[in-house]
Predicted model as a PDB file, atoms N, CA, C, CB and O in Angstrom, pLDDT in the B-factor column:
MODEL        1                                                                  
ATOM      1  N   MET A   1     121.034  82.440  84.026  1.00 51.00           N  
ATOM      2  CA  MET A   1     120.646  81.772  85.246  1.00 51.00           C  
ATOM      3  C   MET A   1     120.814  80.261  85.046  1.00 51.00           C  
ATOM      4  CB  MET A   1     119.182  82.136  85.640  1.00 51.00           C  
ATOM      5  O   MET A   1     120.375  79.705  84.040  1.00 51.00           O  
ATOM      6  N   ALA A   2     121.439  79.627  85.995  1.00 61.00           N  
ATOM      7  CA  ALA A   2     121.651  78.186  85.899  1.00 61.00           C  
ATOM      8  C   ALA A   2     120.313  77.455  86.000  1.00 61.00           C  
ATOM      9  CB  ALA A   2     122.621  77.700  87.004  1.00 61.00           C  
ATOM     10  O   ALA A   2     119.352  77.941  86.597  1.00 61.00           O  
ATOM     11  N   ARG A   3     120.292  76.285  85.400  1.00 69.00           N  
ATOM     12  CA  ARG A   3     119.041  75.517  85.374  1.00 69.00           C  
ATOM     13  C   ARG A   3     118.513  75.230  86.773  1.00 69.00           C  
ATOM     14  CB  ARG A   3     119.246  74.209  84.630  1.00 69.00           C  
ATOM     15  O   ARG A   3     117.313  75.356  87.014  1.00 69.00           O  
ATOM     16  N   SER A   4     119.382  74.849  87.693  1.00 86.00           N  
ATOM     17  CA  SER A   4     118.905  74.513  89.037  1.00 86.00           C  
ATOM     18  C   SER A   4     118.319  75.741  89.740  1.00 86.00           C  
ATOM     19  CB  SER A   4     120.051  73.921  89.875  1.00 86.00           C  
ATOM     20  O   SER A   4     117.349  75.620  90.488  1.00 86.00           O  
ATOM     21  N   ARG A   5     118.893  76.907  89.508  1.00 83.00           N  
ATOM     22  CA  ARG A   5     118.339  78.121  90.108  1.00 83.00           C  
ATOM     23  C   ARG A   5     116.997  78.475  89.485  1.00 83.00           C  
ATOM     24  CB  ARG A   5     119.316  79.291  89.950  1.00 83.00           C  
ATOM     25  O   ARG A   5     116.089  78.948  90.168  1.00 83.00           O  
ATOM     26  N   ARG A   6     116.880  78.243  88.187  1.00 87.00           N  
ATOM     27  CA  ARG A   6     115.611  78.511  87.509  1.00 87.00           C  
ATOM     28  C   ARG A   6     114.533  77.585  88.049  1.00 87.00           C  
ATOM     29  CB  ARG A   6     115.754  78.339  85.977  1.00 87.00           C  
ATOM     30  O   ARG A   6     113.411  78.018  88.314  1.00 87.00           O  
ATOM     31  N   VAL A   7     114.869  76.318  88.210  1.00 88.00           N  
ATOM     32  CA  VAL A   7     113.912  75.347  88.744  1.00 88.00           C  
ATOM     33  C   VAL A   7     113.523  75.728  90.165  1.00 88.00           C  
ATOM     34  CB  VAL A   7     114.500  73.918  88.712  1.00 88.00           C  
ATOM     35  O   VAL A   7     112.354  75.635  90.537  1.00 88.00           O  
ATOM     36  N   GLU A   8     114.497  76.155  90.957  1.00 87.00           N  
ATOM     37  CA  GLU A   8     114.215  76.554  92.333  1.00 87.00           C  
ATOM     38  C   GLU A   8     113.314  77.796  92.365  1.00 87.00           C  
ATOM     39  CB  GLU A   8     115.531  76.826  93.092  1.00 87.00           C  
ATOM     40  O   GLU A   8     112.402  77.876  93.187  1.00 87.00           O  
ATOM     41  N   ALA A   9     113.563  78.748  91.488  1.00 89.00           N  
ATOM     42  CA  ALA A   9     112.734  79.956  91.434  1.00 89.00           C  
ATOM     43  C   ALA A   9     111.299  79.617  91.041  1.00 89.00           C  
ATOM     44  CB  ALA A   9     113.328  80.970  90.442  1.00 89.00           C  
ATOM     45  O   ALA A   9     110.353  80.156  91.615  1.00 89.00           O  
ATOM     46  N   VAL A  10     111.135  78.735  90.074  1.00 91.00           N  
ATOM     47  CA  VAL A  10     109.790  78.319  89.657  1.00 91.00           C  
ATOM     48  C   VAL A  10     109.104  77.575  90.797  1.00 91.00           C  
ATOM     49  CB  VAL A  10     109.854  77.424  88.387  1.00 91.00           C  
ATOM     50  O   VAL A  10     107.912  77.769  91.034  1.00 91.00           O  
ATOM     51  N   SER A  11     109.841  76.731  91.500  1.00 90.00           N  
ATOM     52  CA  SER A  11     109.276  75.988  92.619  1.00 90.00           C  
ATOM     53  C   SER A  11     108.782  76.927  93.712  1.00 90.00           C  
ATOM     54  CB  SER A  11     110.308  75.020  93.187  1.00 90.00           C  
ATOM     55  O   SER A  11     107.686  76.746  94.242  1.00 90.00           O  
ATOM     56  N   ILE A  12     109.582  77.923  94.048  1.00 91.00           N  
ATOM     57  CA  ILE A  12     109.187  78.884  95.079  1.00 91.00           C  
ATOM     58  C   ILE A  12     107.952  79.659  94.632  1.00 91.00           C  
ATOM     59  CB  ILE A  12     110.346  79.855  95.393  1.00 91.00           C  
ATOM     60  O   ILE A  12     107.037  79.884  95.425  1.00 91.00           O  
ATOM     61  N   ALA A  13     107.925  80.066  93.372  1.00 93.00           N  
ATOM     62  CA  ALA A  13     106.769  80.801  92.858  1.00 93.00           C  
ATOM     63  C   ALA A  13     105.506  79.949  92.892  1.00 93.00           C  
ATOM     64  CB  ALA A  13     107.036  81.280  91.433  1.00 93.00           C  
ATOM     65  O   ALA A  13     104.428  80.447  93.217  1.00 93.00           O  
ATOM     66  N   LEU A  14     105.634  78.676  92.560  1.00 94.00           N  
ATOM     67  CA  LEU A  14     104.468  77.786  92.592  1.00 94.00           C  
ATOM     68  C   LEU A  14     103.967  77.565  94.017  1.00 94.00           C  
ATOM     69  CB  LEU A  14     104.812  76.443  91.950  1.00 94.00           C  
ATOM     70  O   LEU A  14     102.761  77.571  94.265  1.00 94.00           O  
ATOM     71  N   TRP A  15     104.897  77.369  94.951  1.00 93.00           N  
ATOM     72  CA  TRP A  15     104.495  77.208  96.346  1.00 93.00           C  
ATOM     73  C   TRP A  15     103.817  78.469  96.856  1.00 93.00           C  
ATOM     74  CB  TRP A  15     105.705  76.866  97.222  1.00 93.00           C  
ATOM     75  O   TRP A  15     102.820  78.395  97.574  1.00 93.00           O  
ATOM     76  N   TRP A  16     104.360  79.637  96.486  1.00 93.00           N  
ATOM     77  CA  TRP A  16     103.779  80.908  96.912  1.00 93.00           C  
ATOM     78  C   TRP A  16     102.348  81.030  96.381  1.00 93.00           C  
ATOM     79  CB  TRP A  16     104.647  82.099  96.422  1.00 93.00           C  
ATOM     80  O   TRP A  16     101.439  81.419  97.113  1.00 93.00           O  
ATOM     81  N   GLY A  17     102.161  80.700  95.121  1.00 94.00           N  
ATOM     82  CA  GLY A  17     100.826  80.751  94.537  1.00 94.00           C  
ATOM     83  C   GLY A  17      99.876  79.775  95.202  1.00 94.00           C  
ATOM     84  O   GLY A  17      98.710  80.095  95.434  1.00 94.00           O  
ATOM     85  N   ALA A  18     100.373  78.584  95.510  1.00 95.00           N  
ATOM     86  CA  ALA A  18      99.534  77.572  96.163  1.00 95.00           C  
ATOM     87  C   ALA A  18      99.123  78.028  97.561  1.00 95.00           C  
ATOM     88  CB  ALA A  18     100.277  76.223  96.243  1.00 95.00           C  
ATOM     89  O   ALA A  18      97.957  77.899  97.934  1.00 95.00           O  
ATOM     90  N   PHE A  19     100.064  78.558  98.335  1.00 94.00           N  
ATOM     91  CA  PHE A  19      99.739  79.034  99.683  1.00 94.00           C  
ATOM     92  C   PHE A  19      98.788  80.226  99.624  1.00 94.00           C  
ATOM     93  CB  PHE A  19     101.020  79.418 100.443  1.00 94.00           C  
ATOM     94  O   PHE A  19      97.872  80.332 100.439  1.00 94.00           O  
ATOM     95  N   THR A  20      99.002  81.121  98.664  1.00 95.00           N  
ATOM     96  CA  THR A  20      98.104  82.265  98.522  1.00 95.00           C  
ATOM     97  C   THR A  20      96.681  81.796  98.252  1.00 95.00           C  
ATOM     98  CB  THR A  20      98.581  83.192  97.393  1.00 95.00           C  
ATOM     99  O   THR A  20      95.735  82.259  98.889  1.00 95.00           O  
ATOM    100  N   THR A  21      96.536  80.882  97.314  1.00 95.00           N  
ATOM    101  CA  THR A  21      95.220  80.349  96.971  1.00 95.00           C  
ATOM    102  C   THR A  21      94.595  79.617  98.154  1.00 95.00           C  
ATOM    103  CB  THR A  21      95.324  79.411  95.770  1.00 95.00           C  
ATOM    104  O   THR A  21      93.401  79.765  98.419  1.00 95.00           O  
ATOM    105  N   LEU A  22      95.395  78.833  98.859  1.00 94.00           N  
ATOM    106  CA  LEU A  22      94.899  78.089 100.016  1.00 94.00           C  
ATOM    107  C   LEU A  22      94.415  79.037 101.112  1.00 94.00           C  
ATOM    108  CB  LEU A  22      95.993  77.164 100.565  1.00 94.00           C  
ATOM    109  O   LEU A  22      93.332  78.835 101.661  1.00 94.00           O  
ATOM    110  N   LEU A  23      95.193  80.060 101.438  1.00 94.00           N  
ATOM    111  CA  LEU A  23      94.789  81.013 102.471  1.00 94.00           C  
ATOM    112  C   LEU A  23      93.542  81.783 102.059  1.00 94.00           C  
ATOM    113  CB  LEU A  23      95.925  81.985 102.770  1.00 94.00           C  
ATOM    114  O   LEU A  23      92.634  81.982 102.866  1.00 94.00           O  
ATOM    115  N   TRP A  24      93.499  82.211 100.819  1.00 94.00           N  
ATOM    116  CA  TRP A  24      92.340  82.952 100.332  1.00 94.00           C  
ATOM    117  C   TRP A  24      91.096  82.067 100.347  1.00 94.00           C  
ATOM    118  CB  TRP A  24      92.600  83.488  98.911  1.00 94.00           C  
ATOM    119  O   TRP A  24      90.026  82.498 100.776  1.00 94.00           O  
ATOM    120  N   GLY A  25      91.242  80.823  99.875  1.00 94.00           N  
ATOM    121  CA  GLY A  25      90.115  79.893  99.861  1.00 94.00           C  
ATOM    122  C   GLY A  25      89.620  79.562 101.256  1.00 94.00           C  
ATOM    123  O   GLY A  25      88.415  79.470 101.487  1.00 94.00           O  
ATOM    124  N   ALA A  26      90.547  79.383 102.184  1.00 93.00           N  
ATOM    125  CA  ALA A  26      90.153  79.090 103.568  1.00 93.00           C  
ATOM    126  C   ALA A  26      89.380  80.262 104.158  1.00 93.00           C  
ATOM    127  CB  ALA A  26      91.394  78.777 104.435  1.00 93.00           C  
ATOM    128  O   ALA A  26      88.416  80.059 104.896  1.00 93.00           O  
ATOM    129  N   GLY A  27      89.789  81.467 103.844  1.00 92.00           N  
ATOM    130  CA  GLY A  27      89.055  82.636 104.320  1.00 92.00           C  
ATOM    131  C   GLY A  27      87.664  82.721 103.726  1.00 92.00           C  
ATOM    132  O   GLY A  27      86.718  83.117 104.406  1.00 92.00           O  
ATOM    133  N   GLN A  28      87.535  82.356 102.470  1.00 92.00           N  
ATOM    134  CA  GLN A  28      86.223  82.379 101.825  1.00 92.00           C  
ATOM    135  C   GLN A  28      85.298  81.320 102.433  1.00 92.00           C  
ATOM    136  CB  GLN A  28      86.369  82.153 100.307  1.00 92.00           C  
ATOM    137  O   GLN A  28      84.113  81.572 102.649  1.00 92.00           O  
ATOM    138  N   ILE A  29      85.846  80.143 102.703  1.00 93.00           N  
ATOM    139  CA  ILE A  29      85.040  79.058 103.271  1.00 93.00           C  
ATOM    140  C   ILE A  29      84.586  79.401 104.688  1.00 93.00           C  
ATOM    141  CB  ILE A  29      85.838  77.742 103.276  1.00 93.00           C  
ATOM    142  O   ILE A  29      83.449  79.121 105.069  1.00 93.00           O  
ATOM    143  N   ARG A  30      85.480  80.007 105.463  1.00 91.00           N  
ATOM    144  CA  ARG A  30      85.154  80.338 106.858  1.00 91.00           C  
ATOM    145  C   ARG A  30      84.322  81.602 106.983  1.00 91.00           C  
ATOM    146  CB  ARG A  30      86.421  80.495 107.662  1.00 91.00           C  
ATOM    147  O   ARG A  30      83.967  82.010 108.089  1.00 91.00           O  
ATOM    148  N   ASP A  31      84.013  82.219 105.862  1.00 89.00           N  
ATOM    149  CA  ASP A  31      83.218  83.444 105.829  1.00 89.00           C  
ATOM    150  C   ASP A  31      83.926  84.599 106.552  1.00 89.00           C  
ATOM    151  CB  ASP A  31      81.845  83.195 106.460  1.00 89.00           C  
ATOM    152  O   ASP A  31      83.280  85.484 107.112  1.00 89.00           O  
ATOM    153  N   THR A  32      85.255  84.572 106.529  1.00 87.00           N  
ATOM    154  CA  THR A  32      86.061  85.679 107.042  1.00 87.00           C  
ATOM    155  C   THR A  32      87.079  86.038 105.965  1.00 87.00           C  
ATOM    156  CB  THR A  32      86.769  85.303 108.403  1.00 87.00           C  
ATOM    157  O   THR A  32      88.280  85.845 106.157  1.00 87.00           O  
ATOM    158  N   PRO A  33      86.607  86.558 104.835  1.00 86.00           N  
ATOM    159  CA  PRO A  33      87.509  86.774 103.707  1.00 86.00           C  
ATOM    160  C   PRO A  33      88.545  87.857 103.971  1.00 86.00           C  
ATOM    161  CB  PRO A  33      86.715  87.131 102.484  1.00 86.00           C  
ATOM    162  O   PRO A  33      88.251  88.904 104.548  1.00 86.00           O  
ATOM    163  N   ALA A  34      89.745  87.576 103.539  1.00 89.00           N  
ATOM    164  CA  ALA A  34      90.832  88.553 103.546  1.00 89.00           C  
ATOM    165  C   ALA A  34      91.118  88.899 102.089  1.00 89.00           C  
ATOM    166  CB  ALA A  34      92.127  87.996 104.281  1.00 89.00           C  
ATOM    167  O   ALA A  34      90.791  88.141 101.177  1.00 89.00           O  
ATOM    168  N   SER A  35      91.729  90.050 101.896  1.00 91.00           N  
ATOM    169  CA  SER A  35      92.035  90.430 100.517  1.00 91.00           C  
ATOM    170  C   SER A  35      93.113  89.506  99.961  1.00 91.00           C  
ATOM    171  CB  SER A  35      92.492  91.913 100.438  1.00 91.00           C  
ATOM    172  O   SER A  35      93.886  88.899 100.703  1.00 91.00           O  
ATOM    173  N   LEU A  36      93.141  89.421  98.663  1.00 91.00           N  
ATOM    174  CA  LEU A  36      94.139  88.574  98.011  1.00 91.00           C  
ATOM    175  C   LEU A  36      95.547  89.074  98.294  1.00 91.00           C  
ATOM    176  CB  LEU A  36      93.895  88.521  96.502  1.00 91.00           C  
ATOM    177  O   LEU A  36      96.477  88.276  98.409  1.00 91.00           O  
ATOM    178  N   VAL A  37      95.710  90.390  98.407  1.00 93.00           N  
ATOM    179  CA  VAL A  37      97.024  90.971  98.715  1.00 93.00           C  
ATOM    180  C   VAL A  37      97.489  90.539 100.103  1.00 93.00           C  
ATOM    181  CB  VAL A  37      96.971  92.513  98.629  1.00 93.00           C  
ATOM    182  O   VAL A  37      98.660  90.209 100.291  1.00 93.00           O  
ATOM    183  N   THR A  38      96.589  90.539 101.061  1.00 94.00           N  
ATOM    184  CA  THR A  38      96.924  90.101 102.418  1.00 94.00           C  
ATOM    185  C   THR A  38      97.320  88.630 102.427  1.00 94.00           C  
ATOM    186  CB  THR A  38      95.740  90.336 103.371  1.00 94.00           C  
ATOM    187  O   THR A  38      98.285  88.242 103.086  1.00 94.00           O  
ATOM    188  N   CYS A  39      96.576  87.822 101.699  1.00 94.00           N  
ATOM    189  CA  CYS A  39      96.891  86.391 101.620  1.00 94.00           C  
ATOM    190  C   CYS A  39      98.243  86.172 100.941  1.00 94.00           C  
ATOM    191  CB  CYS A  39      95.782  85.635 100.854  1.00 94.00           C  
ATOM    192  O   CYS A  39      99.011  85.303 101.354  1.00 94.00           O  
ATOM    193  N   ALA A  40      98.536  86.953  99.906  1.00 94.00           N  
ATOM    194  CA  ALA A  40      99.816  86.826  99.218  1.00 94.00           C  
ATOM    195  C   ALA A  40     100.975  87.214 100.128  1.00 94.00           C  
ATOM    196  CB  ALA A  40      99.829  87.689  97.960  1.00 94.00           C  
ATOM    197  O   ALA A  40     102.032  86.584 100.090  1.00 94.00           O  
ATOM    198  N   ALA A  41     100.782  88.247 100.946  1.00 95.00           N  
ATOM    199  CA  ALA A  41     101.835  88.665 101.883  1.00 95.00           C  
ATOM    200  C   ALA A  41     102.071  87.591 102.946  1.00 95.00           C  
ATOM    201  CB  ALA A  41     101.461  90.008 102.557  1.00 95.00           C  
ATOM    202  O   ALA A  41     103.214  87.298 103.295  1.00 95.00           O  
ATOM    203  N   SER A  42     100.998  87.012 103.453  1.00 94.00           N  
ATOM    204  CA  SER A  42     101.134  85.943 104.449  1.00 94.00           C  
ATOM    205  C   SER A  42     101.810  84.723 103.848  1.00 94.00           C  
ATOM    206  CB  SER A  42      99.763  85.556 105.016  1.00 94.00           C  
ATOM    207  O   SER A  42     102.646  84.089 104.491  1.00 94.00           O  
ATOM    208  N   ALA A  43     101.451  84.396 102.625  1.00 95.00           N  
ATOM    209  CA  ALA A  43     102.076  83.259 101.949  1.00 95.00           C  
ATOM    210  C   ALA A  43     103.558  83.518 101.721  1.00 95.00           C  
ATOM    211  CB  ALA A  43     101.376  82.973 100.612  1.00 95.00           C  
ATOM    212  O   ALA A  43     104.375  82.611 101.881  1.00 95.00           O  
ATOM    213  N   ALA A  44     103.916  84.743 101.348  1.00 94.00           N  
ATOM    214  CA  ALA A  44     105.331  85.086 101.145  1.00 94.00           C  
ATOM    215  C   ALA A  44     106.116  84.916 102.439  1.00 94.00           C  
ATOM    216  CB  ALA A  44     105.471  86.533 100.627  1.00 94.00           C  
ATOM    217  O   ALA A  44     107.252  84.441 102.421  1.00 94.00           O  
ATOM    218  N   LEU A  45     105.515  85.303 103.565  1.00 94.00           N  
ATOM    219  CA  LEU A  45     106.178  85.125 104.858  1.00 94.00           C  
ATOM    220  C   LEU A  45     106.388  83.646 105.161  1.00 94.00           C  
ATOM    221  CB  LEU A  45     105.358  85.783 105.978  1.00 94.00           C  
ATOM    222  O   LEU A  45     107.465  83.254 105.611  1.00 94.00           O  
ATOM    223  N   LEU A  46     105.372  82.824 104.920  1.00 93.00           N  
ATOM    224  CA  LEU A  46     105.505  81.380 105.158  1.00 93.00           C  
ATOM    225  C   LEU A  46     106.588  80.760 104.276  1.00 93.00           C  
ATOM    226  CB  LEU A  46     104.167  80.675 104.906  1.00 93.00           C  
ATOM    227  O   LEU A  46     107.378  79.939 104.742  1.00 93.00           O  
ATOM    228  N   ILE A  47     106.623  81.152 103.015  1.00 93.00           N  
ATOM    229  CA  ILE A  47     107.632  80.628 102.095  1.00 93.00           C  
ATOM    230  C   ILE A  47     109.026  81.072 102.536  1.00 93.00           C  
ATOM    231  CB  ILE A  47     107.349  81.096 100.648  1.00 93.00           C  
ATOM    232  O   ILE A  47     109.973  80.287 102.490  1.00 93.00           O  
ATOM    233  N   SER A  48     109.153  82.327 102.961  1.00 93.00           N  
ATOM    234  CA  SER A  48     110.461  82.829 103.422  1.00 93.00           C  
ATOM    235  C   SER A  48     110.957  82.057 104.637  1.00 93.00           C  
ATOM    236  CB  SER A  48     110.371  84.325 103.760  1.00 93.00           C  
ATOM    237  O   SER A  48     112.131  81.695 104.714  1.00 93.00           O  
ATOM    238  N   LEU A  49     110.063  81.806 105.582  1.00 94.00           N  
ATOM    239  CA  LEU A  49     110.450  81.031 106.766  1.00 94.00           C  
ATOM    240  C   LEU A  49     110.876  79.619 106.383  1.00 94.00           C  
ATOM    241  CB  LEU A  49     109.293  80.974 107.771  1.00 94.00           C  
ATOM    242  O   LEU A  49     111.843  79.090 106.932  1.00 94.00           O  
ATOM    243  N   GLY A  50     110.167  79.016 105.457  1.00 91.00           N  
ATOM    244  CA  GLY A  50     110.532  77.681 104.993  1.00 91.00           C  
ATOM    245  C   GLY A  50     111.878  77.657 104.307  1.00 91.00           C  
ATOM    246  O   GLY A  50     112.651  76.717 104.495  1.00 91.00           O  
ATOM    247  N   GLU A  51     112.174  78.675 103.511  1.00 90.00           N  
ATOM    248  CA  GLU A  51     113.466  78.740 102.829  1.00 90.00           C  
ATOM    249  C   GLU A  51     114.610  78.934 103.821  1.00 90.00           C  
ATOM    250  CB  GLU A  51     113.466  79.873 101.804  1.00 90.00           C  
ATOM    251  O   GLU A  51     115.676  78.341 103.658  1.00 90.00           O  
ATOM    252  N   VAL A  52     114.397  79.754 104.840  1.00 94.00           N  
ATOM    253  CA  VAL A  52     115.429  79.950 105.865  1.00 94.00           C  
ATOM    254  C   VAL A  52     115.676  78.646 106.615  1.00 94.00           C  
ATOM    255  CB  VAL A  52     115.018  81.068 106.855  1.00 94.00           C  
ATOM    256  O   VAL A  52     116.825  78.286 106.869  1.00 94.00           O  
ATOM    257  N   ALA A  53     114.615  77.941 106.968  1.00 93.00           N  
ATOM    258  CA  ALA A  53     114.763  76.659 107.665  1.00 93.00           C  
ATOM    259  C   ALA A  53     115.500  75.652 106.794  1.00 93.00           C  
ATOM    260  CB  ALA A  53     113.390  76.102 108.068  1.00 93.00           C  
ATOM    261  O   ALA A  53     116.336  74.896 107.289  1.00 93.00           O  
ATOM    262  N   HIS A  54     115.196  75.637 105.508  1.00 90.00           N  
ATOM    263  CA  HIS A  54     115.895  74.735 104.588  1.00 90.00           C  
ATOM    264  C   HIS A  54     117.378  75.087 104.511  1.00 90.00           C  
ATOM    265  CB  HIS A  54     115.260  74.796 103.184  1.00 90.00           C  
ATOM    266  O   HIS A  54     118.224  74.193 104.510  1.00 90.00           O  
ATOM    267  N   TRP A  55     117.701  76.373 104.447  1.00 91.00           N  
ATOM    268  CA  TRP A  55     119.097  76.809 104.386  1.00 91.00           C  
ATOM    269  C   TRP A  55     119.851  76.390 105.645  1.00 91.00           C  
ATOM    270  CB  TRP A  55     119.177  78.335 104.205  1.00 91.00           C  
ATOM    271  O   TRP A  55     120.983  75.913 105.564  1.00 91.00           O  
ATOM    272  N   VAL A  56     119.225  76.566 106.808  1.00 95.00           N  
ATOM    273  CA  VAL A  56     119.865  76.181 108.074  1.00 95.00           C  
ATOM    274  C   VAL A  56     120.103  74.678 108.108  1.00 95.00           C  
ATOM    275  CB  VAL A  56     118.999  76.613 109.282  1.00 95.00           C  
ATOM    276  O   VAL A  56     121.177  74.226 108.507  1.00 95.00           O  
ATOM    277  N   ARG A  57     119.103  73.900 107.690  1.00 93.00           N  
ATOM    278  CA  ARG A  57     119.249  72.439 107.679  1.00 93.00           C  
ATOM    279  C   ARG A  57     120.386  72.009 106.762  1.00 93.00           C  
ATOM    280  CB  ARG A  57     117.939  71.772 107.238  1.00 93.00           C  
ATOM    281  O   ARG A  57     121.155  71.113 107.110  1.00 93.00           O  
ATOM    282  N   CYS A  58     120.501  72.631 105.604  1.00 90.00           N  
ATOM    283  CA  CYS A  58     121.588  72.290 104.674  1.00 90.00           C  
ATOM    284  C   CYS A  58     122.943  72.662 105.252  1.00 90.00           C  
ATOM    285  CB  CYS A  58     121.385  72.996 103.329  1.00 90.00           C  
ATOM    286  O   CYS A  58     123.908  71.913 105.098  1.00 90.00           O  
ATOM    287  N   ARG A  59     123.029  73.813 105.918  1.00 92.00           N  
ATOM    288  CA  ARG A  59     124.291  74.221 106.537  1.00 92.00           C  
ATOM    289  C   ARG A  59     124.725  73.232 107.615  1.00 92.00           C  
ATOM    290  CB  ARG A  59     124.160  75.623 107.135  1.00 92.00           C  
ATOM    291  O   ARG A  59     125.901  72.877 107.700  1.00 92.00           O  
ATOM    292  N   ILE A  60     123.788  72.794 108.427  1.00 92.00           N  
ATOM    293  CA  ILE A  60     124.113  71.830 109.480  1.00 92.00           C  
ATOM    294  C   ILE A  60     124.555  70.511 108.861  1.00 92.00           C  
ATOM    295  CB  ILE A  60     122.902  71.607 110.413  1.00 92.00           C  
ATOM    296  O   ILE A  60     125.526  69.907 109.317  1.00 92.00           O  
ATOM    297  N   ARG A  61     123.850  70.060 107.828  1.00 89.00           N  
ATOM    298  CA  ARG A  61     124.203  68.806 107.163  1.00 89.00           C  
ATOM    299  C   ARG A  61     125.580  68.903 106.517  1.00 89.00           C  
ATOM    300  CB  ARG A  61     123.148  68.443 106.109  1.00 89.00           C  
ATOM    301  O   ARG A  61     126.377  67.970 106.623  1.00 89.00           O  
ATOM    302  N   ASP A  62     125.869  70.012 105.852  1.00 89.00           N  
ATOM    303  CA  ASP A  62     127.169  70.170 105.203  1.00 89.00           C  
ATOM    304  C   ASP A  62     128.301  70.252 106.217  1.00 89.00           C  
ATOM    305  CB  ASP A  62     127.171  71.412 104.329  1.00 89.00           C  
ATOM    306  O   ASP A  62     129.378  69.695 106.007  1.00 89.00           O  
ATOM    307  N   ARG A  63     128.050  70.940 107.299  1.00 88.00           N  
ATOM    308  CA  ARG A  63     129.085  71.044 108.334  1.00 88.00           C  
ATOM    309  C   ARG A  63     129.373  69.678 108.951  1.00 88.00           C  
ATOM    310  CB  ARG A  63     128.656  72.039 109.430  1.00 88.00           C  
ATOM    311  O   ARG A  63     130.527  69.350 109.227  1.00 88.00           O  
ATOM    312  N   ALA A  64     128.328  68.882 109.166  1.00 86.00           N  
ATOM    313  CA  ALA A  64     128.506  67.542 109.727  1.00 86.00           C  
ATOM    314  C   ALA A  64     129.260  66.653 108.721  1.00 86.00           C  
ATOM    315  CB  ALA A  64     127.123  66.910 110.093  1.00 86.00           C  
ATOM    316  O   ALA A  64     130.086  65.828 109.111  1.00 86.00           O  
ATOM    317  N   ALA A  65     128.968  66.830 107.442  1.00 85.00           N  
ATOM    318  CA  ALA A  65     129.666  66.032 106.431  1.00 85.00           C  
ATOM    319  C   ALA A  65     131.148  66.382 106.365  1.00 85.00           C  
ATOM    320  CB  ALA A  65     129.025  66.234 105.062  1.00 85.00           C  
ATOM    321  O   ALA A  65     131.990  65.506 106.168  1.00 85.00           O  
ATOM    322  N   ARG A  66     131.462  67.656 106.529  1.00 86.00           N  
ATOM    323  CA  ARG A  66     132.880  68.065 106.535  1.00 86.00           C  
ATOM    324  C   ARG A  66     133.617  67.483 107.722  1.00 86.00           C  
ATOM    325  CB  ARG A  66     133.002  69.590 106.553  1.00 86.00           C  
ATOM    326  O   ARG A  66     134.816  67.213 107.640  1.00 86.00           O  
ATOM    327  N   ASN A  67     132.921  67.289 108.809  1.00 84.00           N  
ATOM    328  CA  ASN A  67     133.536  66.737 110.010  1.00 84.00           C  
ATOM    329  C   ASN A  67     133.382  65.226 110.089  1.00 84.00           C  
ATOM    330  CB  ASN A  67     132.936  67.376 111.239  1.00 84.00           C  
ATOM    331  O   ASN A  67     133.685  64.620 111.117  1.00 84.00           O  
ATOM    332  N   ASN A  68     132.903  64.606 108.983  1.00 77.00           N  
ATOM    333  CA  ASN A  68     132.732  63.153 108.888  1.00 77.00           C  
ATOM    334  C   ASN A  68     131.822  62.604 109.989  1.00 77.00           C  
ATOM    335  CB  ASN A  68     134.090  62.463 108.955  1.00 77.00           C  
ATOM    336  O   ASN A  68     132.082  61.544 110.559  1.00 77.00           O  
ATOM    337  N   ARG A  69     130.769  63.334 110.269  1.00 66.00           N  
ATOM    338  CA  ARG A  69     129.778  62.891 111.237  1.00 66.00           C  
ATOM    339  C   ARG A  69     128.413  62.948 110.598  1.00 66.00           C  
ATOM    340  CB  ARG A  69     129.820  63.750 112.517  1.00 66.00           C  
ATOM    341  O   ARG A  69     128.213  63.673 109.623  1.00 66.00           O  
ATOM    342  N   THR A  70     127.477  62.200 111.125  1.00 59.00           N  
ATOM    343  CA  THR A  70     126.099  62.306 110.652  1.00 59.00           C  
ATOM    344  C   THR A  70     125.362  63.213 111.625  1.00 59.00           C  
ATOM    345  CB  THR A  70     125.405  60.891 110.540  1.00 59.00           C  
ATOM    346  O   THR A  70     125.589  63.144 112.832  1.00 59.00           O  
ATOM    347  N   PRO A  71     124.483  64.064 111.108  1.00 58.00           N  
ATOM    348  CA  PRO A  71     123.775  64.991 112.013  1.00 58.00           C  
ATOM    349  C   PRO A  71     122.764  64.278 112.878  1.00 58.00           C  
ATOM    350  CB  PRO A  71     123.076  66.079 111.220  1.00 58.00           C  
ATOM    351  O   PRO A  71     122.089  64.913 113.689  1.00 58.00           O  
TER     352      PRO A  71                                                      
ENDMDL                                                                          
END                                                                             
């Protein structure tokens, strides 16, 4: 695995863990606790949406660069 892919994988895993902890903690504070598995699934969905948005943004930027335009 290339170094940049390894760094990206670690980054995604850390964000997933952070969102899971944040969602779980917020549920505990609000006295409406959800299971850790539910929080992890919700965090995975949020991370997936963020990655798709990042991919789309990069595609638009690259396409604009190929056409010598700024997005």
